[in-house]
HTML snippet that shows the backbone in 3Dmol.js (N, CA, C, O; Angstrom):
<script src="https://3Dmol.org/build/3Dmol-min.js"></script>
<div id="view" style="width:600px;height:400px;position:relative"></div>
<script>
const pdb = `
ATOM      1  N   MET A   1      79.813  53.037 -43.763  1.00  0.00           N
ATOM      2  CA  MET A   1      78.525  53.653 -43.958  1.00  0.00           C
ATOM      3  C   MET A   1      77.747  53.586 -42.632  1.00  0.00           C
ATOM      4  O   MET A   1      77.773  52.572 -41.934  1.00  0.00           O
ATOM      5  N   ARG A   2      77.087  54.638 -42.318  1.00  0.00           N
ATOM      6  CA  ARG A   2      76.333  54.692 -41.069  1.00  0.00           C
ATOM      7  C   ARG A   2      75.026  53.926 -41.189  1.00  0.00           C
ATOM      8  O   ARG A   2      74.480  53.767 -42.281  1.00  0.00           O
ATOM      9  N   LEU A   3      74.538  53.457 -40.057  1.00  0.00           N
ATOM     10  CA  LEU A   3      73.314  52.670 -40.038  1.00  0.00           C
ATOM     11  C   LEU A   3      72.138  53.445 -40.634  1.00  0.00           C
ATOM     12  O   LEU A   3      71.346  52.880 -41.388  1.00  0.00           O
ATOM     13  N   ASN A   4      72.019  54.729 -40.305  1.00  0.00           N
ATOM     14  CA  ASN A   4      70.878  55.491 -40.840  1.00  0.00           C
ATOM     15  C   ASN A   4      70.948  55.606 -42.361  1.00  0.00           C
ATOM     16  O   ASN A   4      69.908  55.659 -43.019  1.00  0.00           O
ATOM     17  N   GLU A   5      72.152  55.646 -42.930  1.00  0.00           N
ATOM     18  CA  GLU A   5      72.286  55.687 -44.384  1.00  0.00           C
ATOM     19  C   GLU A   5      71.858  54.355 -45.001  1.00  0.00           C
ATOM     20  O   GLU A   5      71.207  54.332 -46.046  1.00  0.00           O
ATOM     21  N   LEU A   6      72.222  53.255 -44.356  1.00  0.00           N
ATOM     22  CA  LEU A   6      71.816  51.940 -44.839  1.00  0.00           C
ATOM     23  C   LEU A   6      70.303  51.764 -44.761  1.00  0.00           C
ATOM     24  O   LEU A   6      69.691  51.206 -45.672  1.00  0.00           O
ATOM     25  N   LEU A   7      69.707  52.235 -43.682  1.00  0.00           N
ATOM     26  CA  LEU A   7      68.256  52.149 -43.546  1.00  0.00           C
ATOM     27  C   LEU A   7      67.552  52.973 -44.611  1.00  0.00           C
ATOM     28  O   LEU A   7      66.527  52.553 -45.148  1.00  0.00           O
ATOM     29  N   ALA A   8      68.094  54.137 -44.917  1.00  0.00           N
ATOM     30  CA  ALA A   8      67.511  54.979 -45.966  1.00  0.00           C
ATOM     31  C   ALA A   8      67.610  54.285 -47.326  1.00  0.00           C
ATOM     32  O   ALA A   8      66.675  54.348 -48.124  1.00  0.00           O
ATOM     33  N   GLN A   9      68.735  53.628 -47.589  1.00  0.00           N
ATOM     34  CA  GLN A   9      68.893  52.898 -48.845  1.00  0.00           C
ATOM     35  C   GLN A   9      67.910  51.731 -48.933  1.00  0.00           C
ATOM     36  O   GLN A   9      67.332  51.470 -49.988  1.00  0.00           O
ATOM     37  N   GLU A  10      67.728  51.033 -47.810  1.00  0.00           N
ATOM     38  CA  GLU A  10      66.781  49.923 -47.788  1.00  0.00           C
ATOM     39  C   GLU A  10      65.363  50.422 -48.057  1.00  0.00           C
ATOM     40  O   GLU A  10      64.625  49.805 -48.825  1.00  0.00           O
ATOM     41  N   GLU A  11      64.984  51.523 -47.437  1.00  0.00           N
ATOM     42  CA  GLU A  11      63.645  52.077 -47.646  1.00  0.00           C
ATOM     43  C   GLU A  11      63.448  52.487 -49.101  1.00  0.00           C
ATOM     44  O   GLU A  11      62.395  52.242 -49.689  1.00  0.00           O
ATOM     45  N   HIS A  12      64.465  53.109 -49.671  1.00  0.00           N
ATOM     46  CA  HIS A  12      64.380  53.531 -51.070  1.00  0.00           C
ATOM     47  C   HIS A  12      64.207  52.312 -51.990  1.00  0.00           C
ATOM     48  O   HIS A  12      63.381  52.337 -52.903  1.00  0.00           O
ATOM     49  N   ALA A  13      64.975  51.262 -51.756  1.00  0.00           N
ATOM     50  CA  ALA A  13      64.876  50.056 -52.579  1.00  0.00           C
ATOM     51  C   ALA A  13      63.492  49.427 -52.443  1.00  0.00           C
ATOM     52  O   ALA A  13      62.910  48.981 -53.432  1.00  0.00           O
ATOM     53  N   ARG A  14      62.965  49.389 -51.220  1.00  0.00           N
ATOM     54  CA  ARG A  14      61.629  48.827 -51.002  1.00  0.00           C
ATOM     55  C   ARG A  14      60.582  49.645 -51.755  1.00  0.00           C
ATOM     56  O   ARG A  14      59.697  49.086 -52.402  1.00  0.00           O
ATOM     57  N   ASP A  15      60.686  50.955 -51.670  1.00  0.00           N
ATOM     58  CA  ASP A  15      59.728  51.822 -52.354  1.00  0.00           C
ATOM     59  C   ASP A  15      59.789  51.640 -53.864  1.00  0.00           C
ATOM     60  O   ASP A  15      58.754  51.630 -54.531  1.00  0.00           O
ATOM     61  N   GLU A  16      60.996  51.495 -54.405  1.00  0.00           N
ATOM     62  CA  GLU A  16      61.136  51.276 -55.848  1.00  0.00           C
ATOM     63  C   GLU A  16      60.462  49.980 -56.263  1.00  0.00           C
ATOM     64  O   GLU A  16      59.774  49.942 -57.283  1.00  0.00           O
ATOM     65  N   MET A  17      60.647  48.918 -55.489  1.00  0.00           N
ATOM     66  CA  MET A  17      60.027  47.642 -55.805  1.00  0.00           C
ATOM     67  C   MET A  17      58.510  47.743 -55.722  1.00  0.00           C
ATOM     68  O   MET A  17      57.807  47.203 -56.577  1.00  0.00           O
ATOM     69  N   LEU A  18      58.000  48.424 -54.709  1.00  0.00           N
ATOM     70  CA  LEU A  18      56.561  48.519 -54.531  1.00  0.00           C
ATOM     71  C   LEU A  18      55.900  49.333 -55.638  1.00  0.00           C
ATOM     72  O   LEU A  18      54.775  49.031 -56.038  1.00  0.00           O
ATOM     73  N   ARG A  19      56.581  50.357 -56.135  1.00  0.00           N
ATOM     74  CA  ARG A  19      56.026  51.203 -57.202  1.00  0.00           C
ATOM     75  C   ARG A  19      56.133  50.554 -58.575  1.00  0.00           C
ATOM     76  O   ARG A  19      55.403  50.930 -59.493  1.00  0.00           O
ATOM     77  N   PHE A  20      57.025  49.591 -58.728  1.00  0.00           N
ATOM     78  CA  PHE A  20      57.284  48.989 -60.028  1.00  0.00           C
ATOM     79  C   PHE A  20      56.017  48.376 -60.603  1.00  0.00           C
ATOM     80  O   PHE A  20      55.418  47.493 -59.988  1.00  0.00           O
ATOM     81  N   ALA A  21      55.606  48.839 -61.782  1.00  0.00           N
ATOM     82  CA  ALA A  21      54.427  48.289 -62.460  1.00  0.00           C
ATOM     83  C   ALA A  21      54.818  46.977 -63.139  1.00  0.00           C
ATOM     84  O   ALA A  21      55.745  46.944 -63.948  1.00  0.00           O
ATOM     85  N   VAL A  22      54.114  45.909 -62.809  1.00  0.00           N
ATOM     86  CA  VAL A  22      54.438  44.607 -63.383  1.00  0.00           C
ATOM     87  C   VAL A  22      54.149  44.601 -64.876  1.00  0.00           C
ATOM     88  O   VAL A  22      53.153  45.161 -65.334  1.00  0.00           O
ATOM     89  N   GLU A  23      55.034  43.961 -65.622  1.00  0.00           N
ATOM     90  CA  GLU A  23      54.897  43.902 -67.078  1.00  0.00           C
ATOM     91  C   GLU A  23      54.803  42.473 -67.587  1.00  0.00           C
ATOM     92  O   GLU A  23      54.570  42.250 -68.775  1.00  0.00           O
ATOM     93  N   SER A  24      54.981  41.507 -66.699  1.00  0.00           N
ATOM     94  CA  SER A  24      54.915  40.108 -67.116  1.00  0.00           C
ATOM     95  C   SER A  24      54.396  39.268 -65.953  1.00  0.00           C
ATOM     96  O   SER A  24      54.316  39.730 -64.814  1.00  0.00           O
ATOM     97  N   ILE A  25      54.053  38.043 -66.266  1.00  0.00           N
ATOM     98  CA  ILE A  25      53.589  37.130 -65.219  1.00  0.00           C
ATOM     99  C   ILE A  25      54.727  36.848 -64.229  1.00  0.00           C
ATOM    100  O   ILE A  25      54.481  36.624 -63.044  1.00  0.00           O
ATOM    101  N   GLU A  26      55.950  36.861 -64.713  1.00  0.00           N
ATOM    102  CA  GLU A  26      57.099  36.644 -63.830  1.00  0.00           C
ATOM    103  C   GLU A  26      57.257  37.804 -62.848  1.00  0.00           C
ATOM    104  O   GLU A  26      57.529  37.593 -61.666  1.00  0.00           O
ATOM    105  N   ASP A  27      57.082  39.041 -63.352  1.00  0.00           N
ATOM    106  CA  ASP A  27      57.128  40.219 -62.468  1.00  0.00           C
ATOM    107  C   ASP A  27      56.048  40.116 -61.400  1.00  0.00           C
ATOM    108  O   ASP A  27      56.292  40.369 -60.220  1.00  0.00           O
ATOM    109  N   CYS A  28      54.855  39.741 -61.835  1.00  0.00           N
ATOM    110  CA  CYS A  28      53.727  39.638 -60.918  1.00  0.00           C
ATOM    111  C   CYS A  28      54.005  38.594 -59.840  1.00  0.00           C
ATOM    112  O   CYS A  28      53.759  38.835 -58.658  1.00  0.00           O
ATOM    113  N   ALA A  29      54.512  37.452 -60.243  1.00  0.00           N
ATOM    114  CA  ALA A  29      54.799  36.388 -59.286  1.00  0.00           C
ATOM    115  C   ALA A  29      55.875  36.807 -58.294  1.00  0.00           C
ATOM    116  O   ALA A  29      55.748  36.550 -57.097  1.00  0.00           O
ATOM    117  N   ALA A  30      56.929  37.446 -58.776  1.00  0.00           N
ATOM    118  CA  ALA A  30      58.011  37.881 -57.892  1.00  0.00           C
ATOM    119  C   ALA A  30      57.525  38.933 -56.907  1.00  0.00           C
ATOM    120  O   ALA A  30      57.859  38.889 -55.723  1.00  0.00           O
ATOM    121  N   LYS A  31      56.745  39.865 -57.396  1.00  0.00           N
ATOM    122  CA  LYS A  31      56.230  40.925 -56.534  1.00  0.00           C
ATOM    123  C   LYS A  31      55.256  40.361 -55.503  1.00  0.00           C
ATOM    124  O   LYS A  31      55.305  40.739 -54.332  1.00  0.00           O
ATOM    125  N   ALA A  32      54.378  39.467 -55.927  1.00  0.00           N
ATOM    126  CA  ALA A  32      53.427  38.848 -55.010  1.00  0.00           C
ATOM    127  C   ALA A  32      54.146  38.038 -53.940  1.00  0.00           C
ATOM    128  O   ALA A  32      53.746  38.061 -52.776  1.00  0.00           O
ATOM    129  N   GLU A  33      55.195  37.328 -54.317  1.00  0.00           N
ATOM    130  CA  GLU A  33      55.971  36.558 -53.344  1.00  0.00           C
ATOM    131  C   GLU A  33      56.608  37.480 -52.307  1.00  0.00           C
ATOM    132  O   GLU A  33      56.607  37.174 -51.114  1.00  0.00           O
ATOM    133  N   HIS A  34      57.144  38.594 -52.757  1.00  0.00           N
ATOM    134  CA  HIS A  34      57.755  39.544 -51.824  1.00  0.00           C
ATOM    135  C   HIS A  34      56.700  40.132 -50.881  1.00  0.00           C
ATOM    136  O   HIS A  34      56.941  40.264 -49.682  1.00  0.00           O
ATOM    137  N   LEU A  35      55.559  40.475 -51.415  1.00  0.00           N
ATOM    138  CA  LEU A  35      54.487  41.020 -50.582  1.00  0.00           C
ATOM    139  C   LEU A  35      53.997  39.992 -49.568  1.00  0.00           C
ATOM    140  O   LEU A  35      53.695  40.339 -48.426  1.00  0.00           O
ATOM    141  N   ARG A  36      53.919  38.741 -49.978  1.00  0.00           N
ATOM    142  CA  ARG A  36      53.532  37.690 -49.042  1.00  0.00           C
ATOM    143  C   ARG A  36      54.536  37.603 -47.902  1.00  0.00           C
ATOM    144  O   ARG A  36      54.154  37.431 -46.745  1.00  0.00           O
ATOM    145  N   TRP A  37      55.812  37.721 -48.227  1.00  0.00           N
ATOM    146  CA  TRP A  37      56.855  37.707 -47.200  1.00  0.00           C
ATOM    147  C   TRP A  37      56.662  38.881 -46.239  1.00  0.00           C
ATOM    148  O   TRP A  37      56.743  38.703 -45.023  1.00  0.00           O
ATOM    149  N   LEU A  38      56.406  40.086 -46.778  1.00  0.00           N
ATOM    150  CA  LEU A  38      56.188  41.254 -45.926  1.00  0.00           C
ATOM    151  C   LEU A  38      55.012  41.038 -44.981  1.00  0.00           C
ATOM    152  O   LEU A  38      55.097  41.353 -43.794  1.00  0.00           O
ATOM    153  N   LEU A  39      53.927  40.507 -45.505  1.00  0.00           N
ATOM    154  CA  LEU A  39      52.747  40.280 -44.685  1.00  0.00           C
ATOM    155  C   LEU A  39      53.001  39.215 -43.624  1.00  0.00           C
ATOM    156  O   LEU A  39      52.536  39.352 -42.492  1.00  0.00           O
ATOM    157  N   ASN A  40      53.719  38.170 -43.966  1.00  0.00           N
ATOM    158  CA  ASN A  40      54.049  37.128 -42.997  1.00  0.00           C
ATOM    159  C   ASN A  40      54.943  37.655 -41.882  1.00  0.00           C
ATOM    160  O   ASN A  40      54.865  37.185 -40.747  1.00  0.00           O
ATOM    161  N   GLU A  41      55.787  38.624 -42.202  1.00  0.00           N
ATOM    162  CA  GLU A  41      56.652  39.230 -41.189  1.00  0.00           C
ATOM    163  C   GLU A  41      55.837  40.077 -40.221  1.00  0.00           C
ATOM    164  O   GLU A  41      56.270  40.327 -39.095  1.00  0.00           O
ATOM    165  N   GLY A  42      54.658  40.520 -40.655  1.00  0.00           N
ATOM    166  CA  GLY A  42      53.768  41.271 -39.778  1.00  0.00           C
ATOM    167  C   GLY A  42      54.040  42.760 -39.724  1.00  0.00           C
ATOM    168  O   GLY A  42      53.343  43.485 -39.015  1.00  0.00           O
ATOM    169  N   ASP A  43      55.026  43.227 -40.446  1.00  0.00           N
ATOM    170  CA  ASP A  43      55.318  44.663 -40.444  1.00  0.00           C
ATOM    171  C   ASP A  43      55.815  45.065 -41.814  1.00  0.00           C
ATOM    172  O   ASP A  43      57.016  45.059 -42.083  1.00  0.00           O
ATOM    173  N   SER A  44      54.873  45.417 -42.682  1.00  0.00           N
ATOM    174  CA  SER A  44      55.233  45.781 -44.045  1.00  0.00           C
ATOM    175  C   SER A  44      55.835  47.172 -44.124  1.00  0.00           C
ATOM    176  O   SER A  44      56.510  47.506 -45.097  1.00  0.00           O
ATOM    177  N   GLY A  45      55.592  47.989 -43.099  1.00  0.00           N
ATOM    178  CA  GLY A  45      56.059  49.362 -43.136  1.00  0.00           C
ATOM    179  C   GLY A  45      55.167  50.271 -43.961  1.00  0.00           C
ATOM    180  O   GLY A  45      55.493  51.439 -44.173  1.00  0.00           O
ATOM    181  N   LEU A  46      54.033  49.736 -44.432  1.00  0.00           N
ATOM    182  CA  LEU A  46      53.123  50.526 -45.256  1.00  0.00           C
ATOM    183  C   LEU A  46      51.942  51.009 -44.435  1.00  0.00           C
ATOM    184  O   LEU A  46      51.459  50.323 -43.534  1.00  0.00           O
ATOM    185  N   GLU A  47      51.498  52.192 -44.765  1.00  0.00           N
ATOM    186  CA  GLU A  47      50.270  52.726 -44.183  1.00  0.00           C
ATOM    187  C   GLU A  47      49.089  52.087 -44.901  1.00  0.00           C
ATOM    188  O   GLU A  47      49.221  51.625 -46.034  1.00  0.00           O
ATOM    189  N   ASP A  48      47.945  52.064 -44.245  1.00  0.00           N
ATOM    190  CA  ASP A  48      46.761  51.474 -44.877  1.00  0.00           C
ATOM    191  C   ASP A  48      46.450  52.126 -46.221  1.00  0.00           C
ATOM    192  O   ASP A  48      46.073  51.436 -47.168  1.00  0.00           O
ATOM    193  N   ALA A  49      46.601  53.425 -46.315  1.00  0.00           N
ATOM    194  CA  ALA A  49      46.295  54.137 -47.560  1.00  0.00           C
ATOM    195  C   ALA A  49      47.240  53.739 -48.695  1.00  0.00           C
ATOM    196  O   ALA A  49      46.873  53.848 -49.865  1.00  0.00           O
ATOM    197  N   ASP A  50      48.447  53.282 -48.367  1.00  0.00           N
ATOM    198  CA  ASP A  50      49.410  52.893 -49.400  1.00  0.00           C
ATOM    199  C   ASP A  50      49.046  51.580 -50.079  1.00  0.00           C
ATOM    200  O   ASP A  50      49.451  51.340 -51.216  1.00  0.00           O
ATOM    201  N   TRP A  51      48.284  50.724 -49.394  1.00  0.00           N
ATOM    202  CA  TRP A  51      47.949  49.430 -49.976  1.00  0.00           C
ATOM    203  C   TRP A  51      47.170  49.579 -51.279  1.00  0.00           C
ATOM    204  O   TRP A  51      47.387  48.801 -52.208  1.00  0.00           O
ATOM    205  N   ASN A  52      46.280  50.544 -51.372  1.00  0.00           N
ATOM    206  CA  ASN A  52      45.528  50.749 -52.605  1.00  0.00           C
ATOM    207  C   ASN A  52      46.472  51.081 -53.761  1.00  0.00           C
ATOM    208  O   ASN A  52      46.343  50.519 -54.848  1.00  0.00           O
ATOM    209  N   LEU A  53      47.409  51.981 -53.531  1.00  0.00           N
ATOM    210  CA  LEU A  53      48.367  52.334 -54.581  1.00  0.00           C
ATOM    211  C   LEU A  53      49.232  51.134 -54.959  1.00  0.00           C
ATOM    212  O   LEU A  53      49.541  50.925 -56.132  1.00  0.00           O
ATOM    213  N   LEU A  54      49.612  50.364 -53.972  1.00  0.00           N
ATOM    214  CA  LEU A  54      50.419  49.184 -54.235  1.00  0.00           C
ATOM    215  C   LEU A  54      49.671  48.193 -55.111  1.00  0.00           C
ATOM    216  O   LEU A  54      50.218  47.685 -56.089  1.00  0.00           O
ATOM    217  N   LEU A  55      48.435  47.922 -54.765  1.00  0.00           N
ATOM    218  CA  LEU A  55      47.657  46.973 -55.556  1.00  0.00           C
ATOM    219  C   LEU A  55      47.427  47.483 -56.974  1.00  0.00           C
ATOM    220  O   LEU A  55      47.361  46.690 -57.913  1.00  0.00           O
ATOM    221  N   GLN A  56      47.305  48.797 -57.137  1.00  0.00           N
ATOM    222  CA  GLN A  56      47.157  49.362 -58.478  1.00  0.00           C
ATOM    223  C   GLN A  56      48.382  49.081 -59.338  1.00  0.00           C
ATOM    224  O   GLN A  56      48.266  48.973 -60.559  1.00  0.00           O
ATOM    225  N   SER A  57      49.554  48.960 -58.721  1.00  0.00           N
ATOM    226  CA  SER A  57      50.765  48.713 -59.498  1.00  0.00           C
ATOM    227  C   SER A  57      50.729  47.354 -60.187  1.00  0.00           C
ATOM    228  O   SER A  57      51.497  47.111 -61.119  1.00  0.00           O
ATOM    229  N   PHE A  58      49.841  46.466 -59.735  1.00  0.00           N
ATOM    230  CA  PHE A  58      49.703  45.175 -60.396  1.00  0.00           C
ATOM    231  C   PHE A  58      48.886  45.276 -61.674  1.00  0.00           C
ATOM    232  O   PHE A  58      49.020  44.426 -62.555  1.00  0.00           O
ATOM    233  N   VAL A  59      48.050  46.289 -61.795  1.00  0.00           N
ATOM    234  CA  VAL A  59      47.171  46.373 -62.959  1.00  0.00           C
ATOM    235  C   VAL A  59      47.450  47.574 -63.854  1.00  0.00           C
ATOM    236  O   VAL A  59      47.061  47.563 -65.022  1.00  0.00           O
ATOM    237  N   ASN A  60      48.104  48.596 -63.350  1.00  0.00           N
ATOM    238  CA  ASN A  60      48.416  49.777 -64.168  1.00  0.00           C
ATOM    239  C   ASN A  60      49.693  49.540 -64.944  1.00  0.00           C
ATOM    240  O   ASN A  60      50.627  48.918 -64.438  1.00  0.00           O
ATOM    241  N   SER A  61      49.738  50.028 -66.165  1.00  0.00           N
ATOM    242  CA  SER A  61      50.923  49.839 -66.997  1.00  0.00           C
ATOM    243  C   SER A  61      51.986  50.904 -66.734  1.00  0.00           C
ATOM    244  O   SER A  61      53.099  50.790 -67.246  1.00  0.00           O
ATOM    245  N   THR A  62      51.671  51.932 -65.952  1.00  0.00           N
ATOM    246  CA  THR A  62      52.653  52.953 -65.622  1.00  0.00           C
ATOM    247  C   THR A  62      52.962  52.886 -64.136  1.00  0.00           C
ATOM    248  O   THR A  62      52.080  52.569 -63.338  1.00  0.00           O
ATOM    249  N   PRO A  63      54.198  53.179 -63.751  1.00  0.00           N
ATOM    250  CA  PRO A  63      54.574  53.121 -62.350  1.00  0.00           C
ATOM    251  C   PRO A  63      53.783  54.111 -61.501  1.00  0.00           C
ATOM    252  O   PRO A  63      53.347  55.156 -61.985  1.00  0.00           O
ATOM    253  N   VAL A  64      53.606  53.767 -60.238  1.00  0.00           N
ATOM    254  CA  VAL A  64      52.953  54.652 -59.268  1.00  0.00           C
ATOM    255  C   VAL A  64      53.880  55.837 -59.013  1.00  0.00           C
ATOM    256  O   VAL A  64      55.100  55.693 -59.096  1.00  0.00           O
ATOM    257  N   ALA A  65      53.324  56.993 -58.707  1.00  0.00           N
ATOM    258  CA  ALA A  65      54.111  58.218 -58.498  1.00  0.00           C
ATOM    259  C   ALA A  65      55.192  58.012 -57.458  1.00  0.00           C
ATOM    260  O   ALA A  65      54.981  57.323 -56.461  1.00  0.00           O
ATOM    261  N   ALA A  66      56.338  58.603 -57.689  1.00  0.00           N
ATOM    262  CA  ALA A  66      57.452  58.544 -56.751  1.00  0.00           C
ATOM    263  C   ALA A  66      57.035  59.132 -55.399  1.00  0.00           C
ATOM    264  O   ALA A  66      56.324  60.134 -55.329  1.00  0.00           O
ATOM    265  N   GLY A  67      57.491  58.487 -54.346  1.00  0.00           N
ATOM    266  CA  GLY A  67      57.201  58.968 -53.017  1.00  0.00           C
ATOM    267  C   GLY A  67      55.867  58.521 -52.471  1.00  0.00           C
ATOM    268  O   GLY A  67      55.498  58.897 -51.358  1.00  0.00           O
ATOM    269  N   ALA A  68      55.132  57.723 -53.232  1.00  0.00           N
ATOM    270  CA  ALA A  68      53.803  57.310 -52.779  1.00  0.00           C
ATOM    271  C   ALA A  68      53.855  56.422 -51.565  1.00  0.00           C
ATOM    272  O   ALA A  68      52.871  56.326 -50.830  1.00  0.00           O
ATOM    273  N   PHE A  69      54.983  55.766 -51.331  1.00  0.00           N
ATOM    274  CA  PHE A  69      55.095  54.837 -50.217  1.00  0.00           C
ATOM    275  C   PHE A  69      56.007  55.364 -49.132  1.00  0.00           C
ATOM    276  O   PHE A  69      56.432  54.607 -48.260  1.00  0.00           O
ATOM    277  N   SER A  70      56.311  56.627 -49.170  1.00  0.00           N
ATOM    278  CA  SER A  70      57.226  57.196 -48.168  1.00  0.00           C
ATOM    279  C   SER A  70      56.471  57.676 -46.956  1.00  0.00           C
ATOM    280  O   SER A  70      57.076  58.183 -46.012  1.00  0.00           O
TER     281      SER A  70
END
`;
const viewer = $3Dmol.createViewer("view");
viewer.addModel(pdb, "pdb");
viewer.setStyle({}, {cartoon: {color: "spectrum"}});
viewer.zoomTo();
viewer.render();
</script>
């Protein structure tokens, strides 16, 4: 598999996780831990405008629209 294909798969997986609407305290904790890791790394890959949509995924019961973090 080529590197660009692997990078595309990684981006897709990250976007799926970020859009996932939490349904339990365990989901919330896992997602928050991952976000903390991204912030500690200093490069989340998110635009400032995406943070609002991301935070909404913690309180909305439906997933954020596909492609919102692309």
